[in-house]
Backbone bond lengths (Angstrom), bond angles and torsions (degrees), N, CA, C in turn:
res aa  C-N    CA-C-N  psi(-1)  N-CA   C-N-CA  omega(-1)  CA-C   N-CA-C  phi
1 M - - - 1.445 - - 1.517 108.76 -
2 C 1.278 115.12 131.22 1.454 119.40 -172.62 1.513 112.95 -122.22
3 G 1.287 118.49 -15.07 1.448 119.76 -174.80 1.507 112.83 75.59
4 G 1.344 116.52 12.79 1.456 120.56 179.22 1.517 112.71 71.56
5 K 1.313 118.08 20.84 1.461 122.11 -174.34 1.528 113.20 -77.79
6 H 1.327 118.65 -12.16 1.459 120.35 -174.83 1.518 113.14 -99.37
7 G 1.299 118.47 8.84 1.457 121.41 173.92 1.513 115.94 90.54
8 D 1.311 118.46 2.89 1.462 120.71 178.22 1.520 107.74 -91.37
9 E 1.331 116.43 109.01 1.467 120.25 -174.81 1.527 112.37 -65.99
10 R 1.333 118.53 -15.05 1.466 120.87 178.89 1.521 111.90 -77.18
11 C 1.306 117.40 -13.68 1.457 121.06 -177.69 1.516 110.57 -103.13
12 G 1.279 114.30 156.19 1.450 121.40 176.21 1.506 107.90 -163.45
13 P 1.309 118.25 -178.35 1.452 119.91 -176.67 1.523 113.58 -64.67
14 Q 1.327 118.64 -20.00 1.462 120.46 -178.81 1.527 112.73 -83.73
15 R 1.336 117.39 -28.68 1.461 119.58 -175.21 1.521 108.24 -154.20
16 C 1.304 117.40 113.57 1.461 120.49 -178.90 1.513 110.06 -123.12
17 R 1.317 115.36 136.71 1.455 120.89 179.45 1.526 111.42 -94.26
18 H 1.306 118.78 3.35 1.454 121.15 -170.26 1.528 113.82 -108.42
19 S 1.305 118.52 25.73 1.457 120.91 177.46 1.522 109.16 -71.47
20 A 1.312 116.37 143.05 1.462 120.79 -179.90 1.520 111.21 -91.58
21 G 1.292 119.06 22.63 1.450 121.64 177.94 1.514 112.07 126.84
22 R 1.315 115.00 166.07 1.461 120.69 -175.21 1.527 112.37 -62.09
23 V 1.333 117.19 -48.40 1.460 119.11 -177.40 1.522 109.83 -66.10
24 H 1.324 116.41 -45.46 1.463 119.79 179.20 1.524 109.74 -58.41
25 G 1.319 116.63 -45.53 1.454 120.02 -178.82 1.515 112.92 -62.29
26 F 1.317 117.09 -41.75 1.461 120.09 -175.32 1.526 112.52 -79.29
27 I 1.303 117.40 -17.46 1.463 119.22 179.47 1.533 110.85 -70.39
28 Q 1.326 117.48 -30.53 1.469 120.31 -178.97 1.528 113.50 -58.80
29 P 1.327 119.58 -52.80 1.469 117.34 -179.17 1.523 112.50 -62.70
30 W 1.330 117.06 -35.88 1.459 118.88 178.15 1.522 111.18 -65.01
31 L 1.330 117.07 -43.19 1.464 119.33 178.10 1.521 111.17 -61.08
32 L 1.321 116.62 -42.91 1.465 119.71 179.07 1.527 111.08 -61.83
33 L 1.330 117.20 -43.94 1.474 119.72 178.63 1.528 111.66 -62.32
34 L 1.331 116.01 -45.29 1.463 119.32 -179.51 1.525 111.39 -64.46
35 L 1.332 116.54 -39.75 1.462 119.65 179.69 1.522 112.14 -71.14
36 L 1.325 117.84 -25.83 1.465 119.77 174.06 1.528 110.76 -68.98
37 Q 1.331 116.63 -31.22 1.466 119.87 176.68 1.523 110.34 -65.78
38 K 1.348 115.52 -43.24 1.464 120.25 176.26 1.522 109.16 -170.39
39 P 1.342 116.81 142.43 1.468 119.82 174.54 1.528 108.97 -57.62
40 S 1.328 116.58 142.53 1.464 120.08 -173.16 1.521 111.62 -146.59
41 H 1.331 114.41 162.37 1.458 122.66 172.52 1.528 108.32 -86.71
42 G 1.308 116.82 161.13 1.460 121.25 -179.06 1.517 113.29 -58.04
43 Y 1.339 117.19 -44.84 1.459 120.00 -178.45 1.526 111.15 -63.09
44 E 1.321 116.24 -41.19 1.467 120.07 178.00 1.527 110.52 -62.93
45 L 1.330 117.11 -40.60 1.469 120.67 177.95 1.521 110.47 -61.46
46 M 1.336 116.38 -41.83 1.455 120.13 179.61 1.528 110.54 -61.47
47 E 1.319 116.81 -43.53 1.467 120.63 178.32 1.525 111.30 -62.96
48 R 1.325 117.07 -42.61 1.469 120.74 -178.30 1.527 111.21 -68.01
49 L 1.335 117.64 -38.53 1.467 120.24 176.94 1.518 110.39 -61.82
50 D 1.325 116.25 -40.80 1.458 121.01 -178.85 1.521 111.04 -72.79
51 M 1.335 117.50 -42.31 1.462 122.12 -178.03 1.532 111.21 -64.54
52 D 1.311 116.62 -42.16 1.464 120.97 -179.85 1.521 112.60 -79.57
53 E 1.340 116.49 -3.06 1.463 123.08 -176.12 1.521 111.74 57.25
54 A 1.326 116.74 25.80 1.462 121.16 176.83 1.519 109.52 -69.67
55 V 1.321 116.32 -51.92 1.465 123.13 176.10 1.530 105.49 -139.92
56 P 1.351 117.36 77.64 1.461 119.71 -175.33 1.526 111.85 -66.18
57 G 1.324 115.56 142.77 1.453 120.82 176.06 1.517 114.45 66.94
58 V 1.324 117.48 29.07 1.464 120.17 -178.79 1.531 109.47 -62.32
59 D 1.317 115.79 137.26 1.452 122.67 178.49 1.532 109.16 -68.45
60 P 1.329 118.39 128.18 1.468 119.86 -179.58 1.531 112.78 -57.32
61 G 1.322 117.22 -38.87 1.461 119.99 178.42 1.515 111.52 -60.78
62 L 1.335 116.22 -41.84 1.464 120.94 178.44 1.527 110.51 -64.43
63 L 1.317 116.38 -42.71 1.463 120.30 -179.17 1.531 110.99 -61.12
64 Y 1.329 116.85 -50.58 1.467 119.54 -177.80 1.524 111.83 -68.72
65 R 1.312 117.38 -36.35 1.469 120.94 175.82 1.527 110.32 -62.38
66 T 1.326 116.45 -42.62 1.467 121.10 179.03 1.526 110.57 -64.69
67 L 1.322 117.34 -42.62 1.469 120.25 177.60 1.530 111.02 -60.93
68 R 1.336 117.20 -41.93 1.474 119.93 178.23 1.521 110.81 -63.83
69 Q 1.339 116.42 -43.22 1.469 120.12 179.11 1.523 110.64 -63.40
70 M 1.326 116.70 -40.69 1.459 120.49 178.97 1.529 110.66 -66.38
71 E 1.325 116.63 -35.47 1.465 119.33 177.12 1.532 110.09 -69.22
72 D 1.334 117.25 -42.37 1.470 120.81 177.14 1.524 111.60 -59.84
73 A 1.340 116.13 -35.02 1.465 121.08 -179.69 1.531 112.27 -80.41
74 G 1.330 117.13 -9.71 1.460 120.66 179.32 1.518 114.49 88.53
75 F 1.344 118.16 11.67 1.464 121.34 -178.09 1.522 112.62 -84.02
76 V 1.338 116.98 -26.71 1.462 122.14 175.51 1.522 107.88 -135.03
77 S 1.310 115.24 159.76 1.461 120.85 172.05 1.521 106.84 -127.18
78 S 1.315 116.13 160.25 1.459 119.08 179.17 1.519 109.75 -137.43
79 S 1.311 114.19 156.53 1.460 121.92 174.64 1.524 106.74 -142.05
80 W 1.312 115.54 158.63 1.458 119.57 -179.94 1.524 110.00 -81.83
81 D 1.328 115.04 128.08 1.460 122.03 176.14 1.525 107.16 -98.76
82 T 1.309 117.02 113.37 1.465 121.45 -179.15 1.526 111.86 -106.97
83 E 1.322 116.86 7.12 1.468 121.24 178.88 1.526 109.50 -72.70
84 G 1.302 116.07 150.88 1.454 120.83 174.92 1.520 112.46 78.93
85 R 1.320 114.39 -173.91 1.459 121.33 -178.33 1.516 110.51 -82.94
86 G 1.305 114.32 163.95 1.451 120.19 174.99 1.518 112.41 85.70
87 P 1.316 114.17 -178.44 1.470 118.90 -178.13 1.528 111.80 -70.66
88 A 1.321 114.81 160.60 1.470 120.26 176.44 1.523 109.14 -62.67
89 R 1.317 115.36 145.82 1.471 120.98 178.58 1.516 108.57 -128.43
90 R 1.336 114.73 152.66 1.464 119.60 177.35 1.524 109.43 -78.55
91 L 1.315 115.32 133.37 1.458 122.38 176.35 1.527 106.55 -109.75
92 Y 1.327 116.57 118.80 1.467 122.39 -175.93 1.516 110.69 -98.72
93 Q 1.338 115.79 145.92 1.463 121.81 173.47 1.523 109.06 -145.45
94 V 1.329 115.81 157.74 1.467 122.38 -177.23 1.527 109.78 -80.95
95 T 1.324 115.60 141.13 1.468 122.28 175.02 1.529 108.86 -96.76
96 P 1.319 118.59 167.97 1.473 120.09 174.23 1.537 112.09 -57.10
97 E 1.338 117.23 -36.04 1.465 120.14 176.37 1.527 110.68 -64.85
98 G 1.340 116.12 -33.85 1.457 120.52 177.30 1.518 111.95 -66.40
99 V 1.326 116.71 -37.22 1.469 120.67 176.72 1.528 109.50 -63.73
100 D 1.331 117.15 -44.22 1.472 120.57 176.82 1.521 110.74 -60.40
101 H 1.331 116.04 -41.95 1.466 120.92 179.57 1.532 110.56 -63.76
102 L 1.323 116.84 -38.44 1.462 120.98 177.60 1.525 110.84 -64.54
103 H 1.323 117.59 -40.25 1.468 120.32 176.56 1.529 110.27 -60.76
104 A 1.323 117.01 -41.66 1.469 120.65 177.96 1.525 110.46 -64.24
105 W 1.336 117.27 -40.55 1.457 120.99 176.26 1.528 110.94 -60.50
106 A 1.324 116.98 -45.87 1.466 120.53 -178.45 1.522 110.80 -59.96
107 A 1.326 117.25 -40.86 1.468 120.34 178.16 1.523 110.43 -64.84
108 R 1.333 116.47 -41.49 1.470 119.88 179.31 1.528 110.96 -65.35
109 I 1.328 116.75 -42.91 1.464 120.81 179.48 1.523 110.38 -63.92
110 E 1.320 117.29 -39.17 1.473 120.99 177.91 1.527 110.63 -61.91
111 R 1.328 117.35 -44.16 1.474 120.16 177.83 1.525 110.81 -62.95
112 T 1.324 116.66 -41.33 1.464 120.73 178.75 1.519 110.42 -64.83
113 R 1.334 116.87 -42.05 1.469 120.32 179.21 1.522 110.74 -59.98
114 K 1.319 117.35 -41.77 1.466 120.55 179.21 1.527 110.91 -63.10
115 R 1.331 116.97 -40.64 1.471 119.57 177.88 1.522 110.74 -65.82
116 L 1.325 117.32 -39.83 1.459 120.56 178.25 1.525 111.09 -66.20
117 D 1.324 117.33 -40.46 1.467 120.74 176.77 1.526 111.00 -60.43
118 R 1.335 116.37 -42.44 1.472 119.51 178.05 1.523 110.73 -63.48
119 F 1.335 116.77 -42.74 1.458 120.49 178.27 1.524 110.77 -59.79
120 L 1.344 116.79 -48.73 1.461 120.16 -178.08 1.520 112.04 -64.26
121 A 1.313 117.72 -37.09 1.467 120.23 177.04 1.524 110.13 -62.43
122 E 1.322 116.96 -44.33 1.471 120.90 178.05 1.526 110.70 -64.21
123 Y 1.318 116.37 -44.39 1.459 121.54 179.84 1.528 111.02 -60.38
124 K 1.327 116.94 -47.81 1.463 120.85 -179.58 1.520 111.43 -65.28
125 G 1.333 116.90 -32.71 1.456 120.13 176.31 1.524 112.15 -66.56
126 R 1.302 117.19 -35.60 1.471 121.84 -179.87 1.516 112.82 -82.93
127 F 1.327 117.42 -31.18 1.459 121.77 -176.24 1.525 110.44 -129.88
128 P 1.333 117.74 68.99 1.465 119.51 -179.72 1.534 110.60 -59.86
129 G 1.300 115.94 134.79 1.463 120.83 178.09 1.514 114.62 79.89
130 A 1.318 118.59 -1.28 1.464 120.68 -177.55 1.523 111.60 -63.34
131 Q 1.315 117.59 -35.69 1.463 119.83 -179.01 1.521 111.92 -72.40
132 D 1.326 117.54 -18.44 1.460 120.24 178.29 1.521 111.24 -68.83
133 K 1.347 117.79 -19.12 1.461 122.42 -177.52 1.521 112.62 -81.89
134 E 1.318 118.13 -8.05 1.475 120.90 -177.35 1.490 112.01 -72.84
């Protein structure tokens, strides 16, 4: 989901053809939710994603690339945090456009959940007890 920021009029916040994959796509809503809780640095976000098992073992390169893409799209903003020891770090926070994007994600996830529920109901109807074998 891109919010139509790349110039393709066929895309919009409800349906985007430009996702870079399932993990990349799903990391965006989680980052937005975590950043709504509190502005954070990239490393802290990576730890929180892993701790909450939202996106365990996320690749740091993917995380920072996604944050840059989200900033380019206007969904997050960043500023340099020079407090404390060590080098300056980027502190990310959600923008109003990011909140709108999160609402679009939630609607998309809800539609996907309903389709998955229908699939599982059909599957369980055809193969009763199959999940007990796992």
